[in-house]
N, C-alpha and C positions, 0 to 999 in steps of 0.2 A: 504494499499500500504505500503510494507517494505521499508527500506532505499535504498536498491540496486535498486529496481523498481523506487523510486524516482529519484535516480541518472541517471537511463536510461532515463527516461521521460525528465528530463532536458537536459542530453546530446544531445538527439535526437532533441529537439526543438532548441537548439543553433546550432547544425550541419545544420538543415534545413534553419534556418536564414542565416547563413554564405553562404549557397548554393544559396540563393535568392528565397527559398521556404518557407517563414515564415509560420508556421502552429502550432496549438496546438496538443498536443499527449496525448491521454488516455491509461491508463494501465488497461488491462484486463487479468484475469488469464483464460486461455482456456485449455481443455482437448484435448490433441493430442495423436498420437501414441506414443510419447516418454514420455507422462504423462502430469501432469499439468504444463503449461508453461506461463510465462508473455509475452503477446503480446503488443507491443507498437504500437498503432493504431493511424496513422497519419490522421488528419482531412483535407481532400482535398476537402471538400465540395464547397469551394468558387473557386476552380481551374477549368481550362479548361480541357478538356479530353487530349488536347497536353500536358500540364503541367504533368498531372498525368501519361500519358504515358512515359514522358521523366524521370520522377522520378523511374518509374518501370524499364525502359529500355527495350531493346530488350531480349525477352525471360527471362525477369526477372533479367538481369544481373546488373542493377544498384541497385535495391533494395536488391539483394543477397549481392552486395559489402558492402552496408550500414550496412546490418545485420551482416556480418562477421566483420566489423570494430567495431560495437556495441559489439558484444560478446567478441572480443579480448580485447578492451579497458576497458569495464565495469568489467571484470573478472581479470584484472592484479593485483596484490596485495590483492585479495581476496581468503581466504583459500578455498581449493578444495570442502569441504562439504557445503560452503555457495555460490558457483558460480551457476549462473543462465544462461540458454540459452533462450536469448530473440528472439522473432519473431518480425520482423518489417512488419506491414500490412498497406496496402493503397488501398482504393477502393475495398476491398474484394478479392484483387489478391491472398493472401495465402490461404484463405478459398476455393476459385475456384480451386487453384492448387492442394490443399490437396484432394479434391473431385476427380479431374482428375487422380492423382496418384493412389488413391484406386481403381478407375475403371480400370486403366492400369494394376495394381496387379492382379485383378481378371482376366483380359483378358489373361495376360502373364501366370498366374497360370493354366488356363484352357488349353491353347495352349501347354505348357510343359507337361502336364499330358496326353493329347491327343496324341501328336506326340512322347513323350519321348526324344525330341531333346531340347538342351539348347536354351535359348533365350537371346540375347545381348542388353541392353539399354545403348546407348551411349551419349544421349543429356541431362544427368541430372546434376544438380549442385551438389556440395558436400552435401548442406543441403538436397536436394531431395534424394540423394542416401541414407542418413542416414534414411530419412523417409520410403523409400522403403525397406530398410533393415528391419526396424522394423516392417513394415507391413507384410512382409514374415516370421516373426517369428511365426506367428499365423499358418503357413502351415507346419506342421511336415514332410510332405513328399517332401518338396522342400527346396532348400537351394539357397540363393543369395550372391554371392561373388564378391568383387571389384578386378579388374584387371587393370594394366597399371598404368601409372603415369600422374599426371595432366599436361597438360589440356586434355589428352587423356584417362583419367580414365572411365572405364566402368563397368557396372554391369552385371554379368552373372547369369541367373537364370536356375537351372537344378534340375532334380530329386535327392533327397538326396543320393541315392545310386550311383548316377553318379557323384557326386561332386568330384573334384580333391583330391586325396589322397596324403598325403606328400610323397615325395620319399625317401625310406629308404637309408641310406648310409651305407657301409660296411667298 
């Protein structure tokens, strides 16, 4: 475990304690669509399902917020070449969601290819949009573009030749 991963582990354990969710955290380096990433895995094995669900939040909003906070705070004052994108995991939520997103990408890709019509995904967090963008990089005939402004940002998937062209100005 490198120094930044150790800082991440300690920071998350302190945050969980302050929040009233004391738990140990394990650092695991996992292969994701974004490459090798440190996962800070919370040990919630002694918690009730209600406590786990409370920390994950509705559609992952709470764990997403903790992950955003971790990545912001743990990378402040770290040179860009040493910054790490941490994933916060609890009760297999991230792994399950990653599998769901991979299946969604296959389904959307098939539908866009079949109909030729763009598909819009509106209910993704910024982290999930980034994952989906990376998954679509493997499809040379499709393009995924983000449109709009938070909290109404959405992902539009279309055939590559149908993607929005920049408007030329004269």
